[in-house]
N, C-alpha and C positions, 0 to 999 in steps of 0.2 A: 699260459692262457692264449687261446686263439685270438688273433687280431686281424682287423681289416685295414689294409694299408691303402690310402688314397693317393694315387699318382697323378700329378698335374701335368697337363699338356696343353699346347695351343690348339686352335680349332682346325688347322690344316691336316690333310691326309698324311703328310710327312711327319708332322709332330705326333699325331696319334700312333703312327707306325713305330716311331722311335720309343714312345712310351710303352708300346706293346712289347718291344724288345726287352725293356727293363722289367716289365711285369712277368714275362716268361722266366727271366733269369731269377727273379725273386722267388717265384712260386716253385721253381725247380730246386732251390736250395733250402727253402723254409716251407715245407709242405703243410705245416699246421696253420699257416697264415693265408688269408685271402687278399688278393689285390684287385682294386678297381681303378679305372682311369676316369678322371674328371677333367672336362674341358674348361679352360680359362682363356677368354679371348683377349689378345693384346690390342692395345690402341692402334698400333700400326696395321694390324690385320683388319680392324673395323673400318679403316679408311684406305682402301687399296688404290684409290685414284690419286692420292697425294704422293709426290716424289719423296724418296727417302730423306733427301737433304732437308726437307721441310720440318722433320721431326727433330726437336732439340735434345741434346745429350746422348749418352751411350745407353745401351741395353734396352732399346725400344721394343724388342721382342720378349724381354724377360721380366720387366718391371712388375706387370700384373701377376705373373706367376710367383714372383718373390713376395709380393704383398699378400697373396693368398696363403703362402707357406708361413709367413710370419704370423698371419691372423688365424692359423689353425684350420683353414678350409681344406687344405691338402696336407699330406705328410711328407711328400718329396716332390721335386719338380725335375723333369727331364728336359735338357736343353741341347741344341747343337752347340758344342763348346765354342765354336767361332763366334757365336752371338753374345756370349757372356761378357759383361764389362770386366775390366781388369780388377776392380775392387768389389768384394763380396760384402753384403750387409753383415754387421757384427754378430747378429743372431743366427746367421746361416753358415754353412760350410759345404764345399764341394767334396762330397763324401766318396764318390766313385767316378772314375773315368774309365769308360769301356775300352776294350781293345780297338785300336784305331783301324778303320777301314780305308778304302781308297781316298787319298787326300787330294788328288789332282782335280783340275777343272775339266768339264766336258763341253765340247763345242758341238752344237746341234744345228744342222742347216736343213732347209727344205729341199735343196737340190742334191744333198748327199756329198757335196764338196767340202773338203777340209778348209781350215782357216786360210792357208796359203794359196788355195785354189779359187777362193771367192773372187768374183769380178770387182773391178773398181767401182766405188760408190755403193757397194753392198751395205745394207742396213743391219747392224748387229745390235741386238738388245742385251743390255746389262746395266744394272744400277750401281755397280761397284767401281769406284775409282781405282782400286788396286788392279782390277782386270783391264780396265780401259788403258791405264798408263802403261802396263806391260805389253799389251797387244799393239799399242801405238809405237812401241819400240820396233816392232816388226813391220808394221804397215801403217802408212799415213793416208792411203788412198781409199779407205773404207770409212763408213759413217757409224758412229756409236750413238745409240739412242737409249734413253731411260726406259726401264720396264719394271712394273710392279706386279704383285700377285704371287700366289703359291706356285708350286711346280706345275700342277695341272693347268692353272690359268695361263702361265707363261707358254707352255707347250701349245695351248689352244690359240693364243695370240700369234704364235709362229705359224701354225697351220692356216690361220685366217689370212695370212699374207701381210700382216703388219710389220714383220721383220723377215729378213732373208736368213738370219741365223740368230741364235741366242747362246749365252754362256751360263752354265749352271755348275754347282758343285756336283761332281760325279757320284759322290756317296749317296746323295738324296735320291737320284734316279735309280741307283742300284737297290737301295732299301725298298723302294716302291715297285721293284720288278720291272723298271722301264729302261734297263741298260741297253736294250735293242734300239732305243732312240738316239743313242750316242753316235755321232758321226766320227768324232775324233777325241781321244783323251789328250789334252794339251800337255806336252812334256814339261818336266820341271825346268828344263833349260829355257823354255818359252815363257812359262808362267809358274812362279812360286805361289803357293796357296795362302789363304788367310790363316794366321796363327790359330791352331786348334782344329782346322778343317778335317773332317773325317772321323772325329771322336765325339762321343756323347758324354755329357756331364750330368751327374745326378746330385742335386742339391737338397740338403735336409737341415732341420733345426739342430743347432749344437746341443740343445737340451734333450734331444731324443736319442739317448744312448742305445736303446734296443735296436732301433731302425738303422742307426749308423753302423752297428756291428753287422747287421744283415747286409747292408749295401757294400761294406768294405770287402765282402767275400768275393766280389767280382771286379774290384779295382785292379786295373792292369798296369803294373809298375813301369814297364818300358814305355807305354803310351803316355802315362802321367809325366815321366821324365821328359819326353819329347815335347809335349805341349807346354810344360812349365818353362822349358828353355825358350820356346817361341814367344810365349806371353811375357817373359822377362825381357826379351829383346824389344818387343813392342812397348812395354812400359818404360824402359830406359830411354827410348826415343821420344817418349811423350805422345805416343800415337794411340788411336782407337780404330774402330772399324771403318771410319770414313777418311782415313789417310792412306795414301798409296805406299804402304809398308807391307811386305810379305816375308814369310819365313817358313822354313821346313826343316825339321830335325828328324834324324833317323838313328836307330840304335843297333849296333852290331858287336857282339861279343863284349858287352860292357862298355863300349866306346860310343859316346854320343857325338854325332856330327850335326852342327847347326849351320844352315845357309840362310842368309838374309839379304834383302835388297830394299832400297829406298829409290823411288822413281818420281821424276817430276810429272805433273798431271798431263802435260803435253807429250810425254814419252821421250823427249829429246835427250834428257840427261838421266843417268842412273848410276848408283853405286851398289856393288854386290860383292859379298865376301863370305868366307866360311871359316869356322874354327871347330876343333875337336876337344873333348874333355871326357872325364869318366861320367858314368850314368848317375853318380852320387852328387854331381855338381851342376844340375840343369839351370838353376837361377843365376849362378855366377857365370855360366857359359853365355847365356843370353845377354847379360850385362856387359861382358867383355866384348862380344861382337858388336853391340850397339856403340860402345865407346870407340871401337876401331873404325866404324863407319862415320861416326861424328868427327873423328880425327881426320877423316878424308874429305870432310865438307858436307856431310849429310844435312846439316842445319839449313844450308842454302836451298836444298830441295824441299824441305818441310815447311 
């Protein structure tokens, strides 16, 4: 029987773009079904003037989508995987993780200068403690300022002169066709990403067997292994998206390599290490690396 699948997305242009990626994949594989996108506004999106730290708890960009999914208003939800809380509601499951795209962070400046070339006292916009702490490792002579809003809003604030530069996830700019705005892709040596950055997660109800089967057709196993290792590392350290913890896993010929770091907020102290394991053991790998850093004193930085 032909079915209409309702895909939930946030109201931003990036979220709708990401939902469109999933819609195209679904309709390409299941031509008898129709897919539509429904916008669900997150509370954090409705209050763009409020600093991120003012919102309590994790998952501030996904709670409303998950509530709509549990309530049957939508059939699946598309998230930036880095925004997902470590715990998923019992009625829901992360059914598909798309093939990961660019995981690095992008530095965008008005002058066209890279991060290392910016003048002292340059004002750099980012709301991420992970980004601030790692960049402070490199430079203490620039100013970091909070910035809110979707990608378009942040770019406009940069152009208006409120900031000399901003830092964004490169994958979002690329998906929106704005890669020409990137001044510099920050190397992994300078900045490890948020766990899961660059991948999309599609969440569905556990009871919806038909849709789960549809979505699993484009679950990307290597990307899933990588992000599971990163999220396991984060979980074992007791962190969330507001703690300066970063990790990046890569897969080559069945070998999974995970690199992780914990940085003090002022950037003065950091621990960083890496481990390898088989692709079949991503959760164990993340747990092992976290224990290794805890053994080196990561608790004092957290």
